C-alpha angles and dihedrals in degrees: 000000000000114000113239116252113256140197115205116219114201113198112201098163133251135138090312090075100030130112136185115279114232114244092009137090118250135008133289140177108308108180094248099143095109093045089050093053092044089059092052110093115216109271096202125017091223096052126085119205106218110200122214116187095207098166141322101229133144104244094244085063091059112106128202087252089055092049091050095047092048091052089051091049091049088050092052092051092050090055089073112095095223093055112097097182147323135253124200123200108205142158110267097230093079099014096113090053094052092044090053091049088055089047090057100038107034106084097186119100093216116116115280111183127176125199141161137163138259092210122063126246102272098028123121110262094020108188098195101091093050093048091050096046091049093047089054090052091047091055088061092058125094092243115204112283113259094016090121125191116357140194121222116200131151095000095307132105118216130190106242093233090059104036121108132172107239104170127048097203112016118100086227091063106144135072135173123245100252094300101096126228128307093218144340141209122255112183107304094343132085111216129193118236101180120080110246092216090068108046120175108253114255127203115207122206128199107188117161087219141357133240106235100180092094113121122204111221118195116206120234132179110283094013113155132191098280095098091053093044087053091049090052092047090054091055099257113184094203141349134228115201124194106210134184124275116337090357111304131147138188114273093242089066094055096077089057091049090052091048089056092050093048089056089052094252116145114236115201119197122214132163136242089226117102092218139030099042129214123316135168095249107129124058100188119110104293096014119131095252089049092051093043091054089053092055105269114148116236113215097201113213096350113117119230099263094052092044087056090052089050092049094049088050093048093049089053085065103035147354093205107117094212092054091046090050090054089051090060099036095050094049 
């Protein structure tokens, strides 16, 4: 007897399952996963939705270890022949980071699509059901080869590597870093927008573990080396710095960066800008070209949080700076 095709739905928590708390201000996890699934009409008669209550956490409570463990659990589920793909329900604050962890760690080419909601479970205009239904539909598509993990929010599908949350409150909260969308929802159909002949390259990782002692330091005017010195004193195994513009930092931070490099710790440079990325343009002290010449790794168009995820995975494989540089430059 042929086993029926399945889509595994991992519930991790987030606004999509939250409700108001009686006697308190705001909303909180409300144990609404079963109710959410019960409202979801079967999308295909021949597909079974297999629920997995993985956790019920607000996404700021998700740790890198949680993200890595979830990605490994998704990978295990996709190994089953009957499983067509995986859906992950997740809070939106760190949705892009968890999606990127899945993009790096899950080796299967079956669909992995993450979604959530900007409105809570019982709020007027709740977007959770629509996002979940469309994510299930998207799992039934032949997504472009090599596209990797994706995020579906507000009728648009984004590659995890390119998605960024740009609005803290609006339902239409996500955008893509210059690359456009993978697909979009039109009525009851999910359509692809990106030509399948030109997929975005994807780098897969297979670390047995990740190194989480990787601080993310955001540059600000007048910053000195103290944040980096503190990171070194706390045993950091690498540092990601969000600089200005195309990857530039105040000169007082440079000595701290040099101290990291002298200790053999990788330093990855990102930018605070949403678009454009990091490039070796400026050769003045603290400029991107100056830092690159010193041995700092430029992360291209990855934002700081995703560069940190990538570095944690890379350090799970090697501590060799040249190898880590290749992992970033061959992205």
